[in-house]
C-alpha positions in Angstrom: -0.3 -0.1 0.0 1.1 3.3 -1.2 1.9 6.7 1.5 -1.1 8.3 0.0 -3.0 4.7 0.7 -1.9 4.8 4.1 -2.8 8.1 5.1 -6.3 7.9 3.5 -6.8 5.1 6.3 -5.2 6.7 9.1 -7.9 10.0 7.8 -10.4 7.3 8.0 -9.9 5.8 11.3 -9.8 9.4 13.2 -13.1 10.3 11.8 -14.5 7.0 12.7 -13.3 7.8 16.3 -15.2 11.3 15.9 -17.8 9.0 14.5 -17.7 7.0 17.3 -18.1 9.4 19.9 -20.9 11.2 18.0 -23.3 8.4 18.5 -22.3 8.3 21.7 -23.4 11.2 22.7 -26.4 11.2 20.7 -27.4 7.6 22.5 -26.9 9.2 25.9 -28.8 12.2 25.7 -30.3 13.2 28.9 -27.7 11.6 31.1 -25.2 14.1 31.1 -24.1 16.1 34.0 -21.3 19.2 33.7 -18.1 16.9 34.2 -19.7 14.5 31.6 -20.1 17.3 28.8 -16.6 18.7 29.7 -15.2 15.5 29.4 -16.9 15.0 25.9 -16.2 18.3 24.6 -12.6 17.6 25.2 -12.4 14.3 23.5 -13.8 16.0 20.7 -11.4 18.9 20.8 -8.4 16.3 20.6 -9.9 14.2 18.3 -10.5 17.0 16.1 -6.8 17.4 16.3 -5.7 14.2 15.5 -7.7 14.8 12.1 -6.6 18.0 11.4 -3.0 16.5 11.3 -4.0 13.5 9.4 -5.7 15.7 6.4 -3.1 18.3 6.2 -0.8 15.4 5.7 -3.1 13.9 3.3 -3.5 17.3 1.7 0.5 17.6 1.2 0.1 14.0 -0.3 -2.6 14.8 -3.1 -0.9 18.0 -4.0 1.8 15.7 -4.8 -0.1 13.8 -7.3 0.8 14.6 -10.7 -1.4 14.3 -13.4 -0.4 10.9 -14.0 -2.4 8.8 -12.2 -0.4 5.5 -12.7 2.5 7.0 -10.7 0.1 7.5 -7.5 -2.1 4.6 -7.3 -4.8 5.8 -5.2 -7.8 2.9 -3.5 -10.6 4.9 -4.6 -12.5 2.9 -2.5 -11.1 4.4 0.5 -12.0 7.9 -0.6 -15.6 6.9 -1.1 -15.4 5.0 2.6 -14.1 8.5 4.2 -16.6 10.6 2.3 -19.0 8.2 4.0 -17.9 8.5 7.4 -17.7 12.3 6.9 -21.0 12.1 5.9 -22.4 10.5 8.6 -20.5 12.4 11.4 -22.5 15.5 9.8 -25.9 13.6 10.2 -25.0 13.3 13.3 -23.5 16.3 14.4 -26.8 18.2 12.9 -28.7 16.1 15.1 -26.7 16.9 18.1 -27.2 20.4 17.3 -31.1 20.2 16.9 -31.1 18.9 20.5 -28.8 21.7 21.8 -30.7 24.4 20.1 -34.2 23.1 21.8 -32.2 22.9 25.2 -31.0 26.4 24.5 -34.7 27.4 23.7 -36.1 25.6 26.8 -33.7 27.6 29.2 -34.2 30.6 27.8 -37.8 30.2 28.4 -37.2 28.6 31.9 -35.2 31.8 32.7 -37.6 34.4 31.5 -40.6 32.3 34.1 -37.9 33.1 36.4 -37.3 36.6 35.6 -41.0 37.4 35.3 -41.5 35.6 38.9 -38.6 37.6 40.4 -40.4 40.8 39.6 -43.6 39.8 40.3 -42.1 39.1 44.1 -40.5 42.7 43.9 
């Protein structure tokens, strides 16, 4: 396997780690305390840093490919797999974002009601 395929495989592994974390987060909705949320966010940041390093190396390797594809054989199924994993991450990320926005909305409503009650008490 050439360097490009190795870099693609490394990138896929890192994205699969992020996907696994998103699956865990989405499956555990409602079971979080601030400590757990902080740990998950720190884990996500760490994984994103790993992906950035791997993808930077992949981008450099891709830029070195000449117009002669035979000189640099690429395993195209790896590219498709990487795209699919990234698509799944996007789906989970959107789902998580919708949940977060709903929670923010509920909290904003609760805060407004508390402020209204406080004003009435004053």
